[in-house]
C-alpha positions in Angstrom: 0.0 0.0 0.0 1.3 3.4 -0.9 2.0 5.8 2.0 -0.5 8.7 2.5 0.8 11.9 0.9 1.2 14.9 3.2 -0.3 17.2 0.6 -3.3 19.4 -0.2 -4.8 19.1 -3.6 -6.1 22.5 -5.0 -8.4 21.7 -7.8 -9.3 24.7 -10.0 -12.0 24.1 -12.6 -15.1 26.2 -13.4 -17.1 23.1 -14.4 -19.1 22.4 -11.3 -19.8 18.9 -12.5 -16.1 18.0 -11.9 -16.7 18.2 -8.2 -18.5 14.9 -8.6 -15.7 13.2 -10.5 -14.9 9.7 -9.3 -11.3 10.7 -9.0 -12.0 12.9 -6.0 -13.4 10.0 -4.1 -10.6 7.6 -5.2 -7.7 9.9 -4.2 -9.3 11.4 -1.0 -7.8 8.8 1.3 -4.3 9.2 -0.1 -3.9 13.0 0.6 -4.6 15.4 3.5 -7.4 17.2 1.7 -8.9 18.2 -1.6 -10.1 21.7 -2.1 -12.2 22.6 -5.1 -12.4 26.1 -6.5 -14.7 27.2 -9.3 -13.1 30.7 -9.3 -9.5 30.8 -10.1 -9.1 33.9 -8.0 -10.2 32.0 -4.9 -7.8 29.2 -5.7 -4.9 31.6 -6.1 -5.8 33.3 -2.9 -5.7 30.0 -1.0 -2.3 29.1 -2.5 -0.9 32.5 -1.6 -2.2 32.3 2.0 -1.1 28.7 2.5 2.3 28.6 0.8 3.8 26.9 3.8 1.7 23.8 3.0 2.6 21.1 0.5 0.3 21.9 -2.4 -0.3 20.3 -5.7 -2.6 22.1 -8.1 -4.9 20.4 -10.6 -5.8 23.0 -13.2 -8.3 23.1 -16.0 -6.9 24.7 -19.1 -10.0 26.1 -20.9 -12.4 28.0 -18.6 -16.0 28.6 -19.8 -17.1 31.4 -17.6 -14.0 33.5 -17.0 -11.8 35.8 -18.9 -8.9 34.2 -17.3 -7.7 30.9 -18.9 -5.4 28.1 -17.7 -2.3 29.8 -19.0 -3.1 33.0 -17.1 -3.7 31.0 -13.8 -0.5 29.0 -14.4 1.5 32.3 -14.7 -0.1 33.6 -11.5 0.8 30.4 -9.6 4.4 30.6 -10.9 4.4 34.2 -9.6 3.4 33.0 -6.1 5.9 30.1 -6.0 7.7 28.0 -8.5 7.7 25.2 -6.0 4.0 24.3 -6.4 3.6 21.6 -9.0 0.7 22.2 -11.4 -1.0 19.3 -13.2 -3.0 20.6 -16.2 -6.2 18.5 -16.4 -8.0 19.2 -19.6 -10.6 18.0 -22.0 -9.5 20.4 -24.7 -7.3 19.5 -27.6 -3.8 20.9 -26.9 -1.6 21.8 -29.9 2.1 22.3 -30.0 1.9 26.0 -29.3 -0.3 25.5 -26.2 2.0 22.7 -25.0 5.1 24.9 -25.3 3.2 27.7 -23.4 2.2 25.3 -20.7 5.6 23.9 -20.0 7.4 27.3 -20.4 5.3 28.5 -17.5 6.4 25.5 -15.4 3.5 23.1 -15.7 4.6 19.8 -14.1 2.5 17.5 -16.4 -0.6 17.4 -18.5 -3.3 14.8 -18.1 -6.4 14.5 -20.3 -9.7 14.5 -18.5 -10.6 11.1 -20.1 -7.5 9.5 -18.6 -8.0 6.8 -16.0 -8.0 7.6 -12.3 -4.7 5.6 -12.0 -3.0 7.9 -14.6 -4.0 11.0 -12.6 -3.1 9.4 -9.3 0.3 8.5 -10.7 0.8 12.1 -11.9 0.0 13.3 -8.4 2.4 10.9 -6.8 5.2 12.0 -9.2 4.5 15.6 -8.3 4.6 14.7 -4.6 7.9 12.9 -5.1 9.3 16.0 -6.7 8.2 18.1 -3.8 9.8 15.7 -1.3 13.2 15.5 -3.1 13.6 19.1 -4.2 16.6 20.7 -2.4 14.5 23.9 -2.2 11.8 22.0 -0.3 14.3 20.6 2.1 15.6 24.1 2.8 12.1 25.3 3.3 11.4 22.5 5.7 14.4 23.3 7.8 13.6 27.0 8.0 10.0 26.3 9.0 11.2 24.1 11.8 12.9 27.1 13.4 11.0 29.2 15.9 9.3 32.4 14.7 11.7 34.4 16.8 14.7 32.8 15.2 13.2 33.2 11.7 12.8 37.0 12.2 16.4 37.6 13.4 19.1 38.7 11.0 20.7 35.6 9.7 23.1 36.5 6.8 24.3 39.3 4.7 24.5 39.4 0.9 25.9 42.6 -0.6 24.4 45.5 1.3 21.3 43.6 2.4 20.7 41.6 5.6 18.4 38.7 5.3 16.3 36.9 8.0 15.4 33.3 7.6 11.9 34.4 6.6 13.5 36.6 3.9 15.4 33.6 2.7 12.3 31.5 2.7 10.4 34.0 0.6 13.3 34.2 -1.9 13.5 30.5 -2.2 9.8 30.3 -2.9 9.9 33.1 -5.4 13.2 31.9 -6.8 14.3 35.5 -7.3 18.0 36.0 -7.9 18.9 35.7 -4.2 16.8 32.6 -3.9 18.4 31.0 -6.9 21.9 32.0 -5.7 21.2 30.5 -2.2 19.8 27.3 -3.8 22.9 26.9 -6.1 25.1 27.5 -3.1 23.4 24.7 -1.0 23.5 22.4 -4.0 27.2 23.1 -4.6 28.0 22.5 -0.9 25.9 19.3 -0.9 27.7 18.0 -4.0 31.1 18.8 -2.6 30.3 17.0 0.7 29.0 14.0 -1.1 32.0 13.9 -3.4 34.4 14.2 -0.5 32.7 11.4 1.3 32.9 9.2 -1.7 36.7 9.7 -1.9 37.2 8.5 1.7 
């Protein structure tokens, strides 16, 4: 039996009938919770306010009742954090241009709505594995284990700016230049330590 995933599924789709999809029942015991949002703005607000949770987004690509389409929502999620895997779940035909747009904006995978529940579940497990094994996630997890007092104290200096652990956490999530630099530094250090241990 597969271990339960410590993750919240945020399902954004303006087709209300999708709330009754058998997939939701089948996967519900394997994750912490599944939250359904018909309005993309509400789904985005939830992600923004709960960025410290493990979140996987299932996103419709073609919305019927909104000016905002899947590619717009994907860009907005990417703006909140590049660490949130997004599975595009669509019944629409996706051409090469749309596919390029989708993955350029960091979609994790694309699953057609007529796919089996097993296919979608496997996509979710793959996304969860990425979360668990991403060095950025490991850094986040360590920072979040520290007390709020410690996270608010000055921790390091880069150039003229002093960063608290909370500042570092935000940069890692946004993957701004400092976040990327910090991630590269940790990866480089980890690689060096691993290589040195292998030589012993």
